[in-house]
DOTIFI-295211 format. One line per field, with one value per atom (N, C-alpha, C, O): residue in three letters; x, y, z; residue number from 1; atom name. Coordinates in pm, 1 decimal. Example, Ala and Ser with C-alpha at 12.3 -4.5 7.8 and 13.67 -1.06 7.14 Angstrom:
! DOTIFI-295211
res <- [Ala_Ala_Ala_Ala_Ser_Ser_Ser_Ser]
xx <- [1319.0_1230.0_1320.0_1423.6_1285.0_1367.0_1290.0_1340.9]
yy <- [-569.0_-450.0_-330.0_-331.9_-225.0_-106.0_3.0_113.8]
zz <- [780.0_780.0_780.0_846.5_708.0_714.0_787.0_803.9]
n <- [1_1_1_1_2_2_2_2]
atom <- [N_CA_C_O_N_CA_C_O]
END
This chain:
! DOTIFI-295211
res <- [Met_Met_Met_Met_Gly_Gly_Gly_Gly_Trp_Trp_Trp_Trp_Asp_Asp_Asp_Asp_His_His_His_His_Asp_Asp_Asp_Asp_Pro_Pro_Pro_Pro_Gln_Gln_Gln_Gln_Pro_Pro_Pro_Pro_Phe_Phe_Phe_Phe_Gly_Gly_Gly_Gly_Lys_Lys_Lys_Lys_Val_Val_Val_Val_Gly_Gly_Gly_Gly_Tyr_Tyr_Tyr_Tyr_Ser_Ser_Ser_Ser_Glu_Glu_Glu_Glu_Glu_Glu_Glu_Glu_Val_Val_Val_Val_Asn_Asn_Asn_Asn_Cys_Cys_Cys_Cys_Val_Val_Val_Val_Leu_Leu_Leu_Leu_Asn_Asn_Asn_Asn_Asp_Asp_Asp_Asp_Lys_Lys_Lys_Lys_Val_Val_Val_Val_Met_Met_Met_Met_Leu_Leu_Leu_Leu_Ile_Ile_Ile_Ile_Thr_Thr_Thr_Thr_Gly_Gly_Gly_Gly_Ala_Ala_Ala_Ala_Ser_Ser_Ser_Ser_Arg_Arg_Arg_Arg_Gly_Gly_Gly_Gly_Ile_Ile_Ile_Ile_Gly_Gly_Gly_Gly_Arg_Arg_Arg_Arg_Ala_Ala_Ala_Ala_Thr_Thr_Thr_Thr_Ala_Ala_Ala_Ala_Leu_Leu_Leu_Leu_Leu_Leu_Leu_Leu_Ala_Ala_Ala_Ala_Ala_Ala_Ala_Ala_Ala_Ala_Ala_Ala_Asn_Asn_Asn_Asn_His_His_His_His_Ala_Ala_Ala_Ala_Lys_Lys_Lys_Lys_Ile_Ile_Ile_Ile_Ile_Ile_Ile_Ile_Val_Val_Val_Val_Asn_Asn_Asn_Asn_Tyr_Tyr_Tyr_Tyr_Arg_Arg_Arg_Arg_Ser_Ser_Ser_Ser_Ser_Ser_Ser_Ser_Asp_Asp_Asp_Asp_Arg_Arg_Arg_Arg_Ala_Ala_Ala_Ala_Ala_Ala_Ala_Ala_Glu_Glu_Glu_Glu_Asp_Asp_Asp_Asp_Leu_Leu_Leu_Leu_Val_Val_Val_Val_Asp_Asp_Asp_Asp_Leu_Leu_Leu_Leu_Ile_Ile_Ile_Ile_Arg_Arg_Arg_Arg_Gln_Gln_Gln_Gln_Asp_Asp_Asp_Asp_Gly_Gly_Gly_Gly_Gly_Gly_Gly_Gly_Asp_Asp_Asp_Asp_Ala_Ala_Ala_Ala_Ile_Ile_Ile_Ile_Ala_Ala_Ala_Ala_Ile_Ile_Ile_Ile_Gln_Gln_Gln_Gln]
xx <- [97.1_-2.5_-139.3_-177.8_-211.8_-341.3_-457.2_-440.6_-574.4_-697.2_-739.0_-719.8_-795.9_-852.9_-983.4_-1026.9_-1045.1_-1169.5_-1170.8_-1090.5_-1259.8_-1270.4_-1334.7_-1440.6_-1274.0_-1337.5_-1465.6_-1474.8_-1562.4_-1689.6_-1680.6_-1617.7_-1741.4_-1740.6_-1830.0_-1912.5_-1812.3_-1898.1_-2043.6_-2079.0_-2126.4_-2268.4_-2303.1_-2421.1_-2205.0_-2226.7_-2168.1_-2089.1_-2206.9_-2154.2_-2250.5_-2369.4_-2200.1_-2280.1_-2333.4_-2284.6_-2434.6_-2497.3_-2425.4_-2389.7_-2404.0_-2340.8_-2421.2_-2444.0_-2464.1_-2540.5_-2460.6_-2516.8_-2330.8_-2248.1_-2239.9_-2253.0_-2218.6_-2211.2_-2348.1_-2358.5_-2454.1_-2588.4_-2625.9_-2693.3_-2584.0_-2614.8_-2559.3_-2620.1_-2444.9_-2381.1_-2439.2_-2456.7_-2468.9_-2508.3_-2659.1_-2701.8_-2739.1_-2883.5_-2941.0_-2936.0_-2995.3_-3059.1_-2965.7_-3012.9_-2835.3_-2739.7_-2728.1_-2750.1_-2693.7_-2671.3_-2521.4_-2448.9_-2475.5_-2333.1_-2310.8_-2370.8_-2224.2_-2179.5_-2047.2_-1949.1_-2044.9_-1925.5_-1872.4_-1936.3_-1755.0_-1694.4_-1628.6_-1574.7_-1633.9_-1577.9_-1652.7_-1594.6_-1780.6_-1858.7_-1902.0_-1955.2_-1881.2_-1929.1_-1837.9_-1878.1_-1713.5_-1619.1_-1529.3_-1516.7_-1468.3_-1362.0_-1398.6_-1503.7_-1307.5_-1325.8_-1449.3_-1519.5_-1477.2_-1596.1_-1723.6_-1816.7_-1727.5_-1843.9_-1861.7_-1972.5_-1752.0_-1758.0_-1803.9_-1882.3_-1754.9_-1794.8_-1943.3_-2012.9_-1991.7_-2133.3_-2221.5_-2324.8_-2181.4_-2259.9_-2262.3_-2366.5_-2148.9_-2142.0_-2226.2_-2299.2_-2216.5_-2294.4_-2443.8_-2523.5_-2482.6_-2623.9_-2676.6_-2790.8_-2593.9_-2634.7_-2659.6_-2729.9_-2601.5_-2618.1_-2707.9_-2697.3_-2796.7_-2907.7_-2870.6_-2947.2_-2754.4_-2722.6_-2789.2_-2809.0_-2823.1_-2874.1_-2752.6_-2670.4_-2741.6_-2617.9_-2635.0_-2731.1_-2538.6_-2525.1_-2402.1_-2289.6_-2424.7_-2317.3_-2265.2_-2334.0_-2143.9_-2082.1_-1985.4_-1906.9_-1991.8_-1905.9_-1856.8_-1917.1_-1746.0_-1691.0_-1738.1_-1788.8_-1721.0_-1754.1_-1826.7_-1877.0_-1833.6_-1893.9_-2042.7_-2086.4_-2119.9_-2262.0_-2338.5_-2425.9_-2307.8_-2378.0_-2346.1_-2435.8_-2219.8_-2180.3_-2245.3_-2284.9_-2255.9_-2319.3_-2467.1_-2518.4_-2535.7_-2678.6_-2699.8_-2796.5_-2610.4_-2619.5_-2606.2_-2677.5_-2515.6_-2497.9_-2621.8_-2666.1_-2677.5_-2800.8_-2912.0_-2983.9_-2925.9_-3028.3_-3006.8_-3102.6_-2882.0_-2850.1_-2886.3_-2945.3_-2851.3_-2883.4_-3034.6_-3085.7_-3105.4_-3252.0_-3318.1_-3416.1_-3266.4_-3321.8_-3310.4_-3393.5_-3207.7_-3188.4_-3261.9_-3242.7_-3347.0_-3428.6_-3364.0_-3417.0_-3247.7_-3178.8_-3224.8_-3310.0_-3167.8_-3201.8_-3074.5_-2976.8_-3074.2_-2955.1_-2990.8_-3093.4_-2904.8_-2913.5_-2772.6_-2674.8_-2762.2_-2632.2_-2624.2_-2720.0_-2509.6_-2485.0_-2346.1_-2254.9_-2331.2_-2199.8_-2134.8_-2023.3]
yy <- [4572.5_4513.1_4530.6_4642.7_4423.4_4429.4_4411.8_4374.2_4440.3_4423.0_4276.5_4207.7_4230.0_4095.3_4092.5_3987.2_4208.8_4223.6_4363.1_4448.6_4385.5_4517.9_4614.6_4583.7_4731.7_4829.5_4881.5_4892.1_4913.1_4963.0_5113.0_5183.1_5163.9_5308.2_5380.3_5318.2_5512.7_5591.7_5565.8_5548.4_5563.4_5539.3_5391.4_5356.4_5304.6_5159.9_5104.9_5010.6_5164.0_5119.4_5022.6_5021.9_4941.6_4833.5_4855.7_4939.1_4778.8_4775.2_4670.4_4564.3_4698.0_4602.9_4596.9_4700.4_4479.3_4466.6_4517.6_4581.5_4490.5_4534.8_4687.2_4745.6_4750.6_4896.2_4955.6_5056.1_4896.0_4946.8_4953.1_5047.2_4855.9_4857.0_4982.0_5035.1_5029.1_5145.7_5275.7_5372.9_5278.4_5402.6_5423.9_5534.8_5323.9_5334.1_5455.5_5464.3_5548.3_5670.8_5767.9_5859.3_5750.3_5848.0_5961.5_5941.4_6079.9_6194.8_6214.4_6222.7_6221.8_6240.6_6371.1_6394.1_6455.5_6575.7_6539.4_6509.7_6541.8_6502.3_6624.0_6675.1_6670.2_6786.3_6742.2_6632.0_6829.1_6795.6_6683.2_6607.9_6671.4_6556.5_6565.2_6467.8_6677.1_6687.5_6616.6_6592.1_6582.8_6520.7_6419.7_6421.4_6333.4_6246.0_6153.1_6089.1_6148.0_6058.8_6096.9_6008.9_6225.8_6269.9_6220.4_6177.4_6226.7_6176.8_6026.3_5979.3_5951.5_5806.6_5772.2_5679.4_5847.0_5825.5_5852.9_5777.3_5960.5_5995.0_5887.5_5850.9_5837.4_5733.5_5603.7_5539.2_5566.4_5444.7_5458.4_5366.2_5572.0_5594.6_5596.8_5540.0_5661.6_5667.1_5528.4_5495.7_5446.1_5309.6_5227.2_5126.2_5271.1_5202.2_5280.5_5268.2_5361.5_5427.7_5541.3_5573.2_5603.3_5724.6_5842.1_5839.0_5944.6_6069.1_6158.5_6177.3_6213.3_6279.3_6430.2_6479.2_6502.7_6646.1_6662.5_6637.5_6704.4_6724.4_6866.6_6963.0_6878.9_7009.2_7032.8_6944.9_7152.2_7183.8_7326.6_7409.3_7355.2_7490.6_7569.6_7681.0_7510.5_7586.9_7505.5_7563.4_7375.8_7290.2_7269.1_7157.8_7377.8_7367.8_7273.2_7200.4_7272.3_7182.4_7036.4_6952.1_7006.2_6869.5_6824.9_6709.2_6916.6_6884.0_6853.4_6756.6_6934.7_6911.3_6782.2_6709.9_6753.4_6626.7_6507.1_6407.9_6516.0_6407.6_6392.1_6280.0_6502.2_6497.2_6430.9_6345.4_6469.9_6410.1_6260.2_6182.9_6218.4_6076.4_5997.4_5889.7_6050.7_5983.8_5973.5_5869.1_6081.0_6079.7_5984.4_5918.5_5975.9_5882.7_5738.4_5654.6_5709.5_5574.1_5553.3_5451.4_5650.1_5635.3_5688.7_5670.7_5755.7_5809.6_5950.1_6008.0_6003.4_6135.9_6219.3_6181.0_6333.8_6416.4_6561.6_6592.3_6650.2_6794.3_6843.7_6778.4_6959.2_7020.7_7154.7_7232.0_7181.9_7311.8_7359.7_7279.8_7491.7_7547.6_7602.7_7654.6]
zz <- [9486.4_9574.0_9509.0_9475.6_9490.9_9424.0_9519.7_9635.8_9467.5_9544.5_9540.8_9440.5_9650.5_9652.1_9573.7_9527.1_9559.9_9485.0_9423.4_9460.7_9331.3_9270.3_9368.4_9423.0_9392.9_9480.1_9416.0_9293.7_9497.8_9446.0_9422.9_9502.2_9317.2_9292.3_9393.2_9460.2_9403.0_9491.0_9457.4_9340.8_9557.8_9536.9_9541.6_9539.0_9548.4_9553.0_9682.3_9680.2_9794.2_9923.1_9986.7_9954.9_10075.7_10129.2_10268.4_10344.6_10298.4_10428.8_10512.3_10460.9_10638.0_10728.5_10858.0_10920.6_10899.0_11023.1_11142.3_11231.2_11145.5_11257.2_11264.0_11371.5_11150.2_11146.9_11173.4_11243.7_11118.7_11136.9_11284.7_11326.5_11363.9_11507.0_11573.5_11666.5_11526.8_11585.4_11527.8_11601.4_11398.4_11331.3_11318.7_11286.7_11342.2_11322.1_11395.0_11517.7_11317.3_11366.3_11438.0_11505.6_11424.9_11478.2_11377.6_11258.2_11425.1_11338.5_11324.4_11423.5_11199.2_11172.3_11096.2_10991.2_11150.4_11080.4_11014.2_11082.4_10881.9_10807.7_10734.3_10642.3_10775.8_10711.5_10581.1_10571.3_10482.4_10352.0_10283.8_10205.6_10312.8_10266.0_10120.3_10066.9_10055.5_9916.7_9817.4_9703.7_9859.3_9766.2_9837.0_9959.4_9760.0_9806.7_9921.9_9922.4_10020.0_10134.0_10214.5_10264.4_10228.0_10300.9_10235.5_10303.5_10102.6_10028.3_10049.2_10074.7_10038.2_10057.2_10198.7_10218.4_10296.4_10435.9_10454.2_10522.0_10394.0_10405.0_10342.0_10398.2_10226.6_10160.0_10240.9_10252.3_10296.0_10376.4_10502.9_10539.1_10569.4_10691.0_10659.5_10734.3_10549.7_10511.6_10476.8_10508.9_10411.1_10377.5_10502.8_10498.9_10614.2_10741.4_10836.6_10958.7_10778.4_10846.6_10940.5_11031.4_10920.4_10994.4_10923.2_10801.7_10999.0_10942.4_10919.0_11008.7_10798.0_10755.5_10742.8_10683.4_10800.5_10777.1_10688.8_10732.0_10565.2_10468.1_10485.0_10451.5_10537.1_10555.2_10439.6_10404.4_10381.0_10266.4_10277.0_10345.2_10208.6_10209.0_10087.9_10101.4_9967.7_9847.2_9740.7_9644.5_9754.3_9651.1_9678.5_9707.7_9668.7_9703.7_9612.3_9659.4_9483.1_9390.8_9422.2_9421.5_9449.5_9483.6_9614.7_9628.8_9709.8_9838.6_9819.1_9875.2_9740.4_9715.2_9636.1_9660.1_9542.7_9468.0_9562.0_9546.8_9658.6_9755.4_9842.8_9868.1_9888.7_9968.8_9887.9_9939.4_9762.7_9676.4_9660.4_9665.5_9641.1_9625.1_9750.9_9742.3_9865.9_9992.7_10010.2_10050.6_9980.2_9995.4_9896.2_9930.8_9773.7_9674.2_9720.5_9685.4_9799.2_9851.8_9983.3_10049.6_10022.1_10142.7_10268.7_10378.3_10254.0_10370.4_10405.9_10338.5_10511.7_10560.3_10562.3_10626.6_10492.2_10484.6_10459.2_10398.4_10506.5_10476.6_10448.0_10484.5_10382.4_10354.6_10426.2_10425.6_10487.9_10550.1_10512.8_10491.4_10505.3_10470.6_10594.3_10587.6]
n <- [1_1_1_1_2_2_2_2_3_3_3_3_4_4_4_4_5_5_5_5_6_6_6_6_7_7_7_7_8_8_8_8_9_9_9_9_10_10_10_10_11_11_11_11_12_12_12_12_13_13_13_13_14_14_14_14_15_15_15_15_16_16_16_16_17_17_17_17_18_18_18_18_19_19_19_19_20_20_20_20_21_21_21_21_22_22_22_22_23_23_23_23_24_24_24_24_25_25_25_25_26_26_26_26_27_27_27_27_28_28_28_28_29_29_29_29_30_30_30_30_31_31_31_31_32_32_32_32_33_33_33_33_34_34_34_34_35_35_35_35_36_36_36_36_37_37_37_37_38_38_38_38_39_39_39_39_40_40_40_40_41_41_41_41_42_42_42_42_43_43_43_43_44_44_44_44_45_45_45_45_46_46_46_46_47_47_47_47_48_48_48_48_49_49_49_49_50_50_50_50_51_51_51_51_52_52_52_52_53_53_53_53_54_54_54_54_55_55_55_55_56_56_56_56_57_57_57_57_58_58_58_58_59_59_59_59_60_60_60_60_61_61_61_61_62_62_62_62_63_63_63_63_64_64_64_64_65_65_65_65_66_66_66_66_67_67_67_67_68_68_68_68_69_69_69_69_70_70_70_70_71_71_71_71_72_72_72_72_73_73_73_73_74_74_74_74_75_75_75_75_76_76_76_76_77_77_77_77_78_78_78_78_79_79_79_79_80_80_80_80_81_81_81_81]
atom <- [N_CA_C_O_N_CA_C_O_N_CA_C_O_N_CA_C_O_N_CA_C_O_N_CA_C_O_N_CA_C_O_N_CA_C_O_N_CA_C_O_N_CA_C_O_N_CA_C_O_N_CA_C_O_N_CA_C_O_N_CA_C_O_N_CA_C_O_N_CA_C_O_N_CA_C_O_N_CA_C_O_N_CA_C_O_N_CA_C_O_N_CA_C_O_N_CA_C_O_N_CA_C_O_N_CA_C_O_N_CA_C_O_N_CA_C_O_N_CA_C_O_N_CA_C_O_N_CA_C_O_N_CA_C_O_N_CA_C_O_N_CA_C_O_N_CA_C_O_N_CA_C_O_N_CA_C_O_N_CA_C_O_N_CA_C_O_N_CA_C_O_N_CA_C_O_N_CA_C_O_N_CA_C_O_N_CA_C_O_N_CA_C_O_N_CA_C_O_N_CA_C_O_N_CA_C_O_N_CA_C_O_N_CA_C_O_N_CA_C_O_N_CA_C_O_N_CA_C_O_N_CA_C_O_N_CA_C_O_N_CA_C_O_N_CA_C_O_N_CA_C_O_N_CA_C_O_N_CA_C_O_N_CA_C_O_N_CA_C_O_N_CA_C_O_N_CA_C_O_N_CA_C_O_N_CA_C_O_N_CA_C_O_N_CA_C_O_N_CA_C_O_N_CA_C_O_N_CA_C_O_N_CA_C_O_N_CA_C_O_N_CA_C_O_N_CA_C_O_N_CA_C_O_N_CA_C_O_N_CA_C_O_N_CA_C_O_N_CA_C_O_N_CA_C_O_N_CA_C_O_N_CA_C_O]
END
């Protein structure tokens, strides 16, 4: 089974008017957000104007890198362990 289009790499997530209506200025606590699916979820939510709390267990550098990436794109994020 193939993709209808090429999947976008992390950091290349899109804005959606429909999602933005729901997430605009909402605060999201995302557990496991420093890697994998949690990271992708955080990036997508931030691209749609949610404020992100990056929760991590041990990957403090990865969590801070994600916060920096979100902030560079004009989003609002913090990391907590």
